[in-house]
C-alpha positions as a Markdown table, in Angstrom:
| # | Residue | x | y | z |
|---|---|---|---|---|
| 1 | Unk | 65.6 | 50.6 | 85.2 |
| 2 | Unk | 65.5 | 47.2 | 83.7 |
| 3 | Unk | 64.5 | 44.4 | 86.0 |
| 4 | Unk | 67.7 | 42.3 | 84.8 |
| 5 | Unk | 71.2 | 43.1 | 83.2 |
| 6 | Unk | 73.4 | 40.8 | 81.3 |
| 7 | Unk | 76.9 | 40.2 | 82.7 |
| 8 | Unk | 79.7 | 42.3 | 81.0 |
| 9 | Unk | 81.1 | 39.1 | 79.4 |
| 10 | Unk | 77.6 | 38.3 | 77.9 |
| 11 | Unk | 77.3 | 41.8 | 76.6 |
| 12 | Unk | 80.9 | 41.6 | 75.1 |
| 13 | Unk | 80.2 | 38.3 | 73.6 |
| 14 | Unk | 77.1 | 39.9 | 71.7 |
| 15 | Unk | 79.4 | 42.7 | 70.5 |
| 16 | Unk | 81.7 | 40.1 | 69.1 |
| 17 | Unk | 78.7 | 38.5 | 67.2 |
| 18 | Unk | 77.7 | 41.9 | 66.1 |
| 19 | Unk | 81.3 | 42.7 | 64.9 |
| 20 | Unk | 81.3 | 39.3 | 62.9 |
| 21 | Unk | 78.1 | 40.5 | 61.3 |
| 22 | Unk | 79.6 | 43.7 | 60.4 |
| 23 | Unk | 82.7 | 42.1 | 58.6 |
| 24 | Unk | 80.6 | 39.6 | 56.8 |
| 25 | Unk | 78.0 | 42.1 | 55.8 |
| 26 | Unk | 80.7 | 44.5 | 54.4 |
| 27 | Unk | 82.1 | 41.5 | 52.5 |
| 28 | Unk | 78.9 | 40.8 | 51.1 |
| 29 | Unk | 78.5 | 44.5 | 49.9 |
| 30 | Unk | 81.4 | 43.8 | 47.4 |
| 31 | Unk | 78.9 | 42.0 | 44.9 |
| 32 | Unk | 75.5 | 43.1 | 43.6 |
| 33 | Unk | 74.3 | 39.6 | 44.0 |
| 34 | Unk | 75.0 | 39.6 | 47.7 |
| 35 | Unk | 74.8 | 43.2 | 48.6 |
| 36 | Unk | 71.1 | 43.0 | 49.8 |
| 37 | Unk | 71.9 | 40.2 | 52.3 |
| 38 | Unk | 75.1 | 42.1 | 53.2 |
| 39 | Unk | 72.9 | 45.0 | 54.3 |
| 40 | Unk | 70.6 | 42.6 | 56.4 |
| 41 | Unk | 73.4 | 40.8 | 58.0 |
| 42 | Unk | 74.9 | 44.2 | 59.1 |
| 43 | Unk | 71.6 | 45.5 | 60.4 |
| 44 | Unk | 71.2 | 42.3 | 62.4 |
| 45 | Unk | 74.5 | 42.8 | 63.9 |
| 46 | Unk | 73.7 | 46.4 | 64.8 |
| 47 | Unk | 70.2 | 45.4 | 66.1 |
| 48 | Unk | 72.1 | 42.9 | 68.5 |
| 49 | Unk | 74.6 | 45.5 | 69.7 |
| 50 | Unk | 71.9 | 48.2 | 70.4 |
| 51 | Unk | 69.7 | 45.6 | 72.3 |
| 52 | Unk | 72.3 | 44.2 | 74.5 |
| 53 | Unk | 73.6 | 47.9 | 75.2 |
| 54 | Unk | 70.2 | 48.6 | 76.5 |
| 55 | Unk | 70.4 | 45.9 | 79.0 |
| 56 | Unk | 73.5 | 47.6 | 80.7 |
| 57 | Unk | 72.8 | 48.9 | 84.2 |
| 58 | Unk | 74.1 | 52.4 | 83.3 |
| 59 | Unk | 71.2 | 52.8 | 80.9 |
| 60 | Unk | 68.3 | 54.0 | 83.1 |
| 61 | Unk | 66.5 | 56.8 | 81.0 |
| 62 | Unk | 64.5 | 54.7 | 78.6 |
| 63 | Unk | 62.1 | 57.5 | 77.8 |
| 64 | Unk | 65.3 | 59.4 | 76.2 |
| 65 | Unk | 66.2 | 56.2 | 74.3 |
| 66 | Unk | 62.6 | 55.6 | 73.0 |
| 67 | Unk | 62.6 | 59.3 | 71.9 |
| 68 | Unk | 65.7 | 59.1 | 70.0 |
| 69 | Unk | 64.7 | 55.8 | 68.4 |
| 70 | Unk | 61.2 | 57.3 | 67.4 |
| 71 | Unk | 63.0 | 60.3 | 65.9 |
| 72 | Unk | 65.5 | 58.3 | 64.0 |
| 73 | Unk | 62.8 | 56.1 | 62.6 |
| 74 | Unk | 60.6 | 59.1 | 61.5 |
| 75 | Unk | 63.6 | 60.7 | 59.7 |
| 76 | Unk | 65.3 | 57.4 | 58.5 |
| 77 | Unk | 62.4 | 55.4 | 57.2 |
| 78 | Unk | 61.1 | 57.9 | 54.7 |
| 79 | Unk | 64.5 | 58.7 | 53.7 |
| 80 | Unk | 65.4 | 55.1 | 52.8 |
| 81 | Unk | 62.3 | 54.8 | 50.8 |
| 82 | Unk | 61.9 | 58.2 | 49.0 |
| 83 | Unk | 65.3 | 59.5 | 48.4 |
| 84 | Unk | 66.5 | 58.8 | 44.7 |
| 85 | Unk | 69.6 | 57.1 | 43.8 |
| 86 | Unk | 70.7 | 60.3 | 42.3 |
| 87 | Unk | 70.7 | 61.9 | 45.8 |
| 88 | Unk | 72.6 | 58.9 | 47.5 |
| 89 | Unk | 75.7 | 60.9 | 47.6 |
| 90 | Unk | 74.2 | 63.7 | 49.4 |
| 91 | Unk | 72.6 | 61.4 | 51.9 |
| 92 | Unk | 75.9 | 59.6 | 52.8 |
| 93 | Unk | 77.3 | 63.0 | 53.3 |
| 94 | Unk | 74.7 | 63.7 | 55.7 |
| 95 | Unk | 75.0 | 60.5 | 57.3 |
| 96 | Unk | 78.8 | 60.9 | 57.6 |
| 97 | Unk | 78.1 | 64.3 | 59.3 |
| 98 | Unk | 75.5 | 62.8 | 61.6 |
| 99 | Unk | 77.9 | 60.1 | 62.9 |
| 100 | Unk | 80.5 | 62.6 | 63.6 |
| 101 | Unk | 78.3 | 65.2 | 65.1 |
| 102 | Unk | 76.8 | 62.4 | 67.4 |
| 103 | Unk | 80.4 | 61.5 | 68.5 |
| 104 | Unk | 81.3 | 65.1 | 69.1 |
| 105 | Unk | 78.0 | 65.6 | 71.3 |
| 106 | Unk | 78.7 | 62.4 | 73.3 |
| 107 | Unk | 82.3 | 63.3 | 73.9 |
| 108 | Unk | 81.3 | 66.9 | 75.0 |
| 109 | Unk | 78.6 | 65.6 | 77.4 |
| 110 | Unk | 80.8 | 63.0 | 79.0 |
| 111 | Unk | 83.7 | 65.6 | 79.3 |
| 112 | Unk | 81.1 | 68.0 | 80.8 |
| 113 | Unk | 79.7 | 65.2 | 83.2 |
| 114 | Unk | 83.1 | 63.6 | 84.3 |
| 115 | Unk | 85.2 | 66.8 | 84.8 |
| 116 | Unk | 83.8 | 68.8 | 87.7 |
| 117 | Unk | 87.2 | 68.9 | 89.5 |
| 118 | Unk | 90.8 | 68.8 | 87.8 |
| 119 | Unk | 92.2 | 65.3 | 88.1 |
| 120 | Unk | 88.9 | 63.3 | 88.1 |
| 121 | Unk | 89.1 | 62.3 | 84.4 |
| 122 | Unk | 91.2 | 59.2 | 83.5 |
| 123 | Unk | 93.9 | 60.0 | 81.0 |
| 124 | Unk | 92.6 | 57.7 | 78.3 |
| 125 | Unk | 88.9 | 59.0 | 78.8 |
| 126 | Unk | 90.2 | 62.7 | 78.7 |
| 127 | Unk | 92.2 | 62.2 | 75.5 |
| 128 | Unk | 89.5 | 60.2 | 73.8 |
| 129 | Unk | 86.9 | 62.7 | 74.5 |
| 130 | Unk | 88.9 | 65.7 | 73.2 |
| 131 | Unk | 89.8 | 63.7 | 70.1 |
| 132 | Unk | 86.1 | 62.9 | 69.4 |
| 133 | Unk | 85.1 | 66.3 | 69.8 |
| 134 | Unk | 87.7 | 67.5 | 67.3 |
| 135 | Unk | 87.4 | 64.9 | 64.7 |
| 136 | Unk | 83.6 | 64.8 | 65.1 |
| 137 | Unk | 83.3 | 68.5 | 64.7 |
| 138 | Unk | 85.3 | 68.6 | 61.6 |
| 139 | Unk | 83.4 | 65.8 | 60.1 |
| 140 | Unk | 80.0 | 67.5 | 60.9 |
| 141 | Unk | 80.5 | 70.8 | 59.2 |
| 142 | Unk | 82.6 | 69.3 | 56.3 |
| 143 | Unk | 79.8 | 66.9 | 55.6 |
| 144 | Unk | 77.3 | 69.9 | 55.6 |
| 145 | Unk | 79.4 | 71.6 | 53.1 |
| 146 | Unk | 79.8 | 68.6 | 50.9 |
| 147 | Unk | 76.2 | 68.0 | 51.0 |
| 148 | Unk | 75.7 | 71.6 | 49.9 |
| 149 | Unk | 78.1 | 71.1 | 46.9 |
| 150 | Unk | 76.5 | 68.0 | 45.9 |
| 151 | Unk | 73.0 | 69.3 | 46.2 |
| 152 | Unk | 74.1 | 72.3 | 44.2 |
| 153 | Unk | 73.1 | 74.7 | 47.1 |
| 154 | Unk | 76.6 | 76.3 | 46.8 |
| 155 | Unk | 78.9 | 76.3 | 43.7 |
| 156 | Unk | 80.7 | 73.1 | 43.1 |
| 157 | Unk | 83.8 | 74.9 | 42.0 |
| 158 | Unk | 86.7 | 75.3 | 44.3 |
| 159 | Unk | 86.3 | 78.2 | 46.8 |
| 160 | Unk | 89.8 | 79.8 | 47.4 |
| 161 | Unk | 91.1 | 83.0 | 48.8 |
| 162 | Unk | 94.5 | 84.5 | 49.6 |
| 163 | Unk | 96.5 | 82.9 | 52.3 |
| 164 | Unk | 94.0 | 80.0 | 52.6 |
| 165 | Unk | 96.4 | 77.5 | 53.6 |
| 166 | Unk | 97.9 | 79.8 | 56.5 |
| 167 | Unk | 94.2 | 80.2 | 57.6 |
| 168 | Unk | 93.5 | 76.6 | 57.6 |
| 169 | Unk | 96.7 | 76.0 | 59.7 |
| 170 | Unk | 95.8 | 78.8 | 62.2 |
| 171 | Unk | 92.2 | 77.5 | 62.7 |
| 172 | Unk | 93.6 | 74.0 | 63.2 |
| 173 | Unk | 96.2 | 75.3 | 65.6 |
| 174 | Unk | 93.6 | 77.0 | 67.7 |
| 175 | Unk | 91.6 | 73.8 | 67.9 |
| 176 | Unk | 94.5 | 71.8 | 69.0 |
| 177 | Unk | 95.6 | 74.4 | 71.6 |
| 178 | Unk | 92.1 | 74.4 | 73.0 |
| 179 | Unk | 92.3 | 70.6 | 73.2 |
| 180 | Unk | 95.7 | 70.7 | 75.0 |
| 181 | Unk | 94.3 | 73.5 | 77.4 |
| 182 | Unk | 91.2 | 71.3 | 78.1 |
| 183 | Unk | 93.5 | 68.3 | 78.8 |
| 184 | Unk | 95.8 | 70.1 | 81.1 |
| 185 | Unk | 93.1 | 72.1 | 83.2 |
| 186 | Unk | 90.1 | 69.7 | 82.6 |
| 187 | Unk | 88.0 | 72.8 | 82.5 |
| 188 | Unk | 84.6 | 72.7 | 80.9 |
| 189 | Unk | 85.0 | 75.9 | 79.2 |
| 190 | Unk | 87.7 | 74.8 | 76.7 |
| 191 | Unk | 85.5 | 72.3 | 75.0 |
| 192 | Unk | 83.2 | 75.0 | 73.5 |
| 193 | Unk | 86.0 | 76.9 | 71.6 |
| 194 | Unk | 87.5 | 73.4 | 70.7 |
| 195 | Unk | 84.3 | 72.3 | 69.0 |
| 196 | Unk | 83.7 | 75.8 | 67.5 |
| 197 | Unk | 87.3 | 75.7 | 66.0 |
| 198 | Unk | 86.7 | 72.3 | 64.7 |
| 199 | Unk | 83.5 | 73.3 | 63.1 |
| 200 | Unk | 85.4 | 76.1 | 61.2 |
| 201 | Unk | 88.1 | 74.0 | 60.0 |
| 202 | Unk | 85.6 | 71.6 | 58.7 |
| 203 | Unk | 84.2 | 74.2 | 56.5 |
| 204 | Unk | 87.6 | 75.5 | 55.4 |
| 205 | Unk | 88.7 | 71.8 | 54.7 |
| 206 | Unk | 86.0 | 71.2 | 52.1 |
| 207 | Unk | 85.3 | 74.5 | 50.3 |
| 208 | Unk | 88.6 | 74.4 | 48.2 |
| 209 | Unk | 87.6 | 71.0 | 47.0 |
| 210 | Unk | 86.3 | 71.0 | 43.4 |
| 211 | Unk | 83.3 | 69.0 | 42.5 |
| 212 | Unk | 85.2 | 66.3 | 40.5 |
| 213 | Unk | 86.9 | 65.4 | 43.7 |
| 214 | Unk | 83.8 | 64.9 | 45.7 |
| 215 | Unk | 84.1 | 61.2 | 45.8 |
| 216 | Unk | 87.5 | 61.5 | 47.4 |
| 217 | Unk | 86.1 | 64.0 | 50.2 |
| 218 | Unk | 83.2 | 61.6 | 50.9 |
| 219 | Unk | 85.6 | 58.9 | 51.5 |
| 220 | Unk | 87.7 | 61.1 | 53.7 |
| 221 | Unk | 84.8 | 62.2 | 55.8 |
| 222 | Unk | 83.7 | 58.5 | 56.1 |
| 223 | Unk | 87.0 | 57.6 | 57.7 |
| 224 | Unk | 86.6 | 60.7 | 59.9 |
| 225 | Unk | 83.2 | 59.6 | 61.2 |
| 226 | Unk | 84.7 | 56.2 | 62.0 |
| 227 | Unk | 87.5 | 57.6 | 63.9 |
| 228 | Unk | 85.4 | 59.9 | 65.9 |
| 229 | Unk | 83.0 | 56.9 | 66.7 |
| 230 | Unk | 86.1 | 54.8 | 68.0 |
| 231 | Unk | 87.1 | 57.9 | 70.2 |
| 232 | Unk | 83.5 | 58.0 | 71.5 |
| 233 | Unk | 83.8 | 54.3 | 72.0 |
| 234 | Unk | 86.6 | 54.8 | 74.4 |
| 235 | Unk | 85.0 | 57.5 | 76.1 |
| 236 | Unk | 81.9 | 55.4 | 76.9 |
| 237 | Unk | 84.0 | 52.0 | 77.5 |
| 238 | Unk | 81.8 | 50.6 | 74.8 |
| 239 | Unk | 83.3 | 47.8 | 72.7 |
| 240 | Unk | 80.6 | 47.8 | 70.2 |
| 241 | Unk | 81.2 | 51.3 | 69.3 |
| 242 | Unk | 85.0 | 50.8 | 69.2 |
| 243 | Unk | 84.7 | 47.8 | 66.9 |
| 244 | Unk | 82.0 | 49.6 | 64.4 |
| 245 | Unk | 84.0 | 52.8 | 64.5 |
| 246 | Unk | 87.2 | 50.9 | 63.6 |
| 247 | Unk | 85.6 | 49.1 | 60.7 |
| 248 | Unk | 84.0 | 52.2 | 59.3 |
| 249 | Unk | 87.4 | 54.1 | 59.8 |
| 250 | Unk | 89.6 | 51.4 | 58.2 |
| 251 | Unk | 87.2 | 51.0 | 55.2 |
| 252 | Unk | 86.9 | 54.8 | 54.8 |
| 253 | Unk | 90.7 | 55.1 | 54.8 |
| 254 | Unk | 91.1 | 52.3 | 52.2 |
| 255 | Unk | 88.5 | 53.8 | 50.1 |
| 256 | Unk | 90.3 | 57.2 | 50.4 |
| 257 | Unk | 93.5 | 55.6 | 49.1 |
| 258 | Unk | 91.7 | 53.8 | 46.3 |
| 259 | Unk | 89.7 | 57.0 | 45.3 |
| 260 | Unk | 93.0 | 59.1 | 45.4 |
| 261 | Unk | 94.7 | 56.7 | 43.2 |
| 262 | Unk | 91.7 | 56.7 | 40.7 |
| 263 | Unk | 91.7 | 60.6 | 40.8 |
| 264 | Unk | 95.4 | 60.8 | 40.3 |
| 265 | Unk | 96.0 | 62.6 | 43.5 |
| 266 | Unk | 98.5 | 61.8 | 46.2 |
| 267 | Unk | 97.5 | 60.8 | 49.9 |
| 268 | Unk | 99.1 | 64.0 | 50.9 |
| 269 | Unk | 96.7 | 65.9 | 48.6 |
| 270 | Unk | 93.8 | 64.3 | 50.3 |
| 271 | Unk | 95.1 | 64.7 | 53.9 |
| 272 | Unk | 95.9 | 68.2 | 53.6 |
| 273 | Unk | 93.2 | 69.5 | 51.5 |
| 274 | Unk | 95.2 | 70.6 | 48.7 |
| 275 | Unk | 93.3 | 68.8 | 46.0 |
| 276 | Unk | 90.8 | 70.9 | 43.9 |
| 277 | Unk | 93.1 | 73.7 | 43.9 |
| 278 | Unk | 95.3 | 73.2 | 40.9 |
| 279 | Unk | 96.0 | 76.6 | 39.2 |
| 280 | Unk | 95.0 | 76.7 | 35.5 |
| 281 | Unk | 97.8 | 78.2 | 33.6 |
| 282 | Unk | 97.0 | 80.9 | 31.0 |
| 283 | Unk | 96.0 | 79.3 | 27.7 |
| 284 | Unk | 96.2 | 75.7 | 28.8 |
| 285 | Unk | 92.7 | 75.1 | 30.1 |
| 286 | Unk | 90.7 | 72.3 | 28.2 |
| 287 | Unk | 88.5 | 74.1 | 25.6 |
| 288 | Unk | 86.3 | 72.7 | 22.8 |
| 289 | Unk | 87.8 | 74.0 | 19.6 |
| 290 | Unk | 86.2 | 73.1 | 16.5 |
| 291 | Unk | 82.8 | 72.1 | 15.3 |
| 292 | Unk | 80.5 | 69.9 | 17.4 |
| 293 | Unk | 78.7 | 67.3 | 15.4 |
| 294 | Unk | 75.0 | 66.7 | 16.3 |
| 295 | Unk | 73.3 | 63.5 | 15.4 |
| 296 | Unk | 69.9 | 61.8 | 15.6 |
| 297 | Unk | 68.6 | 58.6 | 17.3 |
| 298 | Unk | 68.0 | 57.0 | 13.9 |
| 299 | Unk | 71.7 | 57.6 | 12.8 |
| 300 | Unk | 73.1 | 56.2 | 16.2 |
| 301 | Unk | 70.8 | 53.3 | 15.8 |
| 302 | Unk | 72.5 | 52.2 | 12.5 |
| 303 | Unk | 75.8 | 52.6 | 14.1 |
| 304 | Unk | 74.8 | 50.5 | 17.1 |
| 305 | Unk | 72.9 | 47.6 | 15.3 |
| 306 | Unk | 75.8 | 47.1 | 12.8 |
| 307 | Unk | 78.5 | 47.3 | 15.6 |
| 308 | Unk | 80.5 | 44.1 | 16.5 |
| 309 | Unk | 81.2 | 45.6 | 20.1 |
| 310 | Unk | 79.7 | 48.4 | 21.9 |
| 311 | Unk | 80.9 | 49.9 | 25.2 |
| 312 | Unk | 78.4 | 51.9 | 27.4 |
| 313 | Unk | 80.0 | 54.5 | 29.5 |
| 314 | Unk | 77.6 | 55.5 | 32.3 |
| 315 | Unk | 77.9 | 58.8 | 34.1 |
| 316 | Unk | 76.0 | 61.3 | 36.5 |
| 317 | Unk | 73.8 | 62.1 | 33.4 |
| 318 | Unk | 72.4 | 58.6 | 33.5 |
| 319 | Unk | 71.7 | 58.8 | 37.3 |
| 320 | Unk | 70.0 | 62.1 | 36.9 |
| 321 | Unk | 67.6 | 60.9 | 34.1 |
| 322 | Unk | 67.0 | 57.5 | 35.8 |
| 323 | Unk | 67.9 | 56.1 | 32.5 |
| 324 | Unk | 69.6 | 52.7 | 33.8 |
| 325 | Unk | 66.6 | 50.5 | 32.9 |
| 326 | Unk | 66.3 | 52.1 | 29.3 |
| 327 | Unk | 70.1 | 51.5 | 29.0 |
| 328 | Unk | 69.6 | 47.8 | 29.9 |
| 329 | Unk | 66.8 | 47.6 | 27.4 |
| 330 | Unk | 69.0 | 49.0 | 24.6 |
| 331 | Unk | 71.8 | 46.6 | 25.6 |
| 332 | Unk | 69.3 | 43.6 | 25.6 |
| 333 | Unk | 68.2 | 44.7 | 22.0 |
| 334 | Unk | 71.6 | 44.9 | 20.8 |
| 335 | Unk | 72.7 | 41.5 | 22.2 |
| 336 | Unk | 69.8 | 40.0 | 20.3 |
| 337 | Unk | 71.7 | 41.4 | 17.3 |
| 338 | Unk | 74.8 | 39.5 | 18.5 |
| 339 | Unk | 76.5 | 42.6 | 19.4 |
| 340 | Unk | 79.1 | 42.3 | 22.3 |
| 341 | Unk | 77.9 | 44.9 | 24.8 |
| 342 | Unk | 80.2 | 46.0 | 27.8 |
| 343 | Unk | 80.0 | 48.6 | 30.6 |
| 344 | Unk | 83.0 | 50.7 | 31.3 |
| 345 | Unk | 83.0 | 51.7 | 35.0 |
| 346 | Unk | 85.2 | 54.6 | 36.2 |
| 347 | Unk | 85.9 | 54.4 | 40.0 |
| 348 | Unk | 84.5 | 57.9 | 40.5 |
| 349 | Unk | 81.9 | 58.2 | 38.0 |
| 350 | Unk | 78.9 | 59.9 | 39.5 |
| 351 | Unk | 79.2 | 61.6 | 43.0 |
| 352 | Unk | 80.4 | 58.8 | 45.2 |
| 353 | Unk | 82.3 | 55.6 | 45.0 |
| 354 | Unk | 80.3 | 52.6 | 43.4 |
| 355 | Unk | 77.7 | 55.0 | 42.4 |
| 356 | Unk | 77.4 | 53.5 | 38.6 |
| 357 | Unk | 77.6 | 49.9 | 39.9 |
| 358 | Unk | 74.6 | 50.4 | 42.2 |
| 359 | Unk | 72.5 | 52.1 | 39.5 |
| 360 | Unk | 73.1 | 49.3 | 37.0 |
| 361 | Unk | 72.7 | 46.7 | 39.5 |
| 362 | Unk | 69.2 | 48.3 | 40.2 |
| 363 | Unk | 68.6 | 47.4 | 36.5 |
| 364 | Unk | 69.7 | 43.9 | 36.8 |
| 365 | Unk | 72.8 | 44.5 | 34.4 |
| 366 | Unk | 74.9 | 41.3 | 34.7 |
| 367 | Unk | 77.7 | 41.9 | 36.9 |
| 368 | Unk | 80.0 | 40.1 | 34.5 |
| 369 | Unk | 79.4 | 42.8 | 31.8 |
| 370 | Unk | 80.8 | 45.7 | 34.1 |
| 371 | Unk | 84.5 | 46.4 | 33.3 |
| 372 | Unk | 86.7 | 48.4 | 35.6 |
| 373 | Unk | 88.7 | 51.0 | 34.1 |
| 374 | Unk | 92.1 | 49.3 | 34.0 |
| 375 | Unk | 90.5 | 46.3 | 32.4 |
| 376 | Unk | 88.5 | 48.0 | 29.7 |
| 377 | Unk | 91.0 | 50.8 | 28.6 |
| 378 | Unk | 93.3 | 48.4 | 26.7 |
| 379 | Unk | 90.2 | 47.2 | 24.5 |
| 380 | Unk | 88.9 | 50.5 | 23.5 |
| 381 | Unk | 90.7 | 50.4 | 20.2 |
| 382 | Unk | 88.9 | 47.4 | 19.3 |
| 383 | Unk | 85.4 | 49.1 | 20.1 |
| 384 | Unk | 83.3 | 50.2 | 17.3 |
| 385 | Unk | 80.9 | 52.4 | 19.4 |
| 386 | Unk | 81.5 | 53.9 | 22.7 |
| 387 | Unk | 78.2 | 55.2 | 24.0 |
| 388 | Unk | 79.0 | 57.8 | 26.7 |
| 389 | Unk | 75.8 | 58.7 | 28.9 |
| 390 | Unk | 76.6 | 61.8 | 30.6 |
| 391 | Unk | 80.1 | 61.0 | 31.8 |
| 392 | Unk | 81.9 | 64.3 | 31.3 |
| 393 | Unk | 85.1 | 64.5 | 33.5 |
| 394 | Unk | 85.9 | 60.8 | 33.4 |
| 395 | Unk | 86.2 | 60.8 | 29.6 |
| 396 | Unk | 87.9 | 64.1 | 29.4 |
| 397 | Unk | 91.4 | 63.7 | 27.3 |
| 398 | Unk | 92.5 | 66.9 | 29.1 |
| 399 | Unk | 93.5 | 64.7 | 32.0 |
| 400 | Unk | 96.2 | 63.3 | 29.7 |
| 401 | Unk | 96.9 | 66.1 | 27.3 |
| 402 | Unk | 96.4 | 69.6 | 29.2 |
| 403 | Unk | 99.0 | 70.1 | 32.0 |
| 404 | Unk | 97.1 | 73.3 | 33.1 |
| 405 | Unk | 93.7 | 71.4 | 33.6 |
| 406 | Unk | 92.3 | 71.0 | 37.0 |
| 407 | Unk | 92.1 | 67.3 | 36.3 |
| 408 | Unk | 95.4 | 66.8 | 34.7 |
| 409 | Unk | 96.8 | 63.4 | 35.8 |
| 410 | Unk | 93.4 | 61.8 | 36.7 |
| 411 | Unk | 93.1 | 58.4 | 35.1 |
| 412 | Unk | 90.2 | 58.3 | 32.5 |
| 413 | Unk | 88.4 | 56.1 | 30.5 |
| 414 | Unk | 90.1 | 56.1 | 26.9 |
| 415 | Unk | 86.8 | 56.4 | 25.0 |
| 416 | Unk | 88.6 | 58.8 | 22.5 |
| 417 | Unk | 90.5 | 55.6 | 21.2 |
| 418 | Unk | 87.2 | 53.9 | 20.1 |
| 419 | Unk | 86.5 | 53.9 | 16.4 |
| 420 | Unk | 83.3 | 56.0 | 17.0 |
| 421 | Unk | 82.0 | 58.0 | 20.0 |
| 422 | Unk | 78.5 | 58.9 | 20.6 |
| 423 | Unk | 78.0 | 61.3 | 23.7 |
| 424 | Unk | 74.3 | 61.7 | 25.1 |
| 425 | Unk | 74.1 | 65.1 | 26.9 |
| 426 | Unk | 71.4 | 67.7 | 27.8 |
| 427 | Unk | 73.6 | 70.5 | 26.5 |
| 428 | Unk | 77.2 | 71.7 | 26.0 |
| 429 | Unk | 77.4 | 72.8 | 29.6 |
| 430 | Unk | 80.6 | 71.4 | 31.4 |
| 431 | Unk | 80.5 | 68.5 | 33.9 |
| 432 | Unk | 80.8 | 69.0 | 37.7 |
| 433 | Unk | 84.6 | 69.8 | 37.5 |
| 434 | Unk | 83.4 | 73.1 | 35.5 |
| 435 | Unk | 85.7 | 72.5 | 32.5 |
| 436 | Unk | 85.1 | 71.8 | 28.8 |
| 437 | Unk | 85.7 | 68.4 | 27.2 |
| 438 | Unk | 87.8 | 68.5 | 23.9 |
| 439 | Unk | 86.3 | 64.9 | 23.2 |
| 440 | Unk | 83.0 | 66.5 | 22.0 |
| 441 | Unk | 84.8 | 68.2 | 19.0 |
| 442 | Unk | 86.7 | 65.2 | 18.0 |
| 443 | Unk | 85.7 | 64.3 | 14.2 |
| 444 | Unk | 84.8 | 60.9 | 15.4 |
| 445 | Unk | 82.4 | 61.9 | 18.1 |
| 446 | Unk | 78.7 | 62.7 | 17.6 |
| 447 | Unk | 76.5 | 64.5 | 20.2 |
| 448 | Unk | 73.0 | 63.2 | 20.8 |
| 449 | Unk | 71.3 | 66.2 | 22.7 |
| 450 | Unk | 68.5 | 65.6 | 25.2 |
| 451 | Unk | 67.4 | 64.1 | 28.5 |
| 452 | Unk | 69.2 | 60.7 | 28.6 |
| 453 | Unk | 66.3 | 58.6 | 29.4 |
| 454 | Unk | 64.3 | 60.1 | 26.3 |
| 455 | Unk | 67.2 | 59.7 | 24.2 |
| 456 | Unk | 68.1 | 56.1 | 25.1 |
| 457 | Unk | 64.4 | 55.0 | 24.8 |
| 458 | Unk | 64.4 | 56.6 | 21.5 |
| 459 | Unk | 67.5 | 54.6 | 20.6 |
| 460 | Unk | 65.8 | 51.3 | 21.7 |
| 461 | Unk | 62.9 | 52.0 | 19.2 |
| 462 | Unk | 65.4 | 53.0 | 16.3 |
| 463 | Unk | 67.4 | 49.9 | 16.8 |
| 464 | Unk | 64.2 | 47.7 | 16.6 |
| 465 | Unk | 63.4 | 49.3 | 13.3 |
| 466 | Unk | 66.9 | 48.9 | 11.7 |
């Protein structure tokens, strides 16, 4: 027990201060120039919220709190320092799952503690605890599957089976029936099958989602983790959890809408897990027909050095190779030759929203050189060279031209409208969506094979010698 405890009004005032820090921190994350301070401001708000929560009279087992903080520090500090930018989507997926799992555990523990006899639980606490257990369970298992797909521990392709939608509906119905039974009887027993069904549904919810849709599912799970946190906040009667969870849930929901639009998917697709299951009609799948033209760094260097406008299209291949700094060096060298260099950013390039923005910011690429898809697409016809660095699916013309393609209808970067296209790839293997890209057989496309970092470094040297 602490020797003192702040009044409830004082603690709530501290929570308001923390909420203001969260809001301003999130706002500052929208620009690379203020993102670091945004992280610090948000972290300061969380520190205040946690510190004042520990002064509450209900908190009395500080050795457990200390153990939790120590475990979190041991796991979190090395992860923050050692996890590569290419693995950030996986880490975000795990953090979403951790948030949902924690909320489900808290809700289940509170239900177990407060429901010794029927009628003892207040209605709002009862509903919130069951909602948190359900949503948190779905978030935990769904996030683990998303992590496994992103880490390529399991196939990134959609996993489907006969009567899948019926099976999903049945498992969800079981979870809801268990929640209703727990609410009506207040029997502790029902929480176990409730959480179990939620975990199963989370797996079934994510496995039919293809790799190209991973940014969407990360946004969905982010929203779910926030909602489970809100419910846990009502269970514990903690305003900080309610505010923080609301911000996470709202931002995740908005991000889901934006990502769904960027992927050419409807909100219904996202909510009901139908995306990633597009059937490919026979003979309509995107294929690479025709000869693929390989090139050399020297030939590409001549094209770049004498171009007026070059657009660099970063993708996951750039992230894997950690080639962002080399790309910046190439852009600097071209700009010395008065070449107009710009970067075309697709909203779902990489494995999570904003992935390319973060990578390029790490290389100190000027923010005004980053052009969003809607802004850069009308300009591609005036582009002399489009340099595509590992961006497979977001440059695939099949999204416009092949109705049977799994990515048909997804807005893409119109690099095929540029006068010349150079694609940097390790091999002809397809992207995360698992389909071929007809762009590679376009007569005006040249393929520079090899590790992106090595290839871009070779281009820098070649441009200098032109």
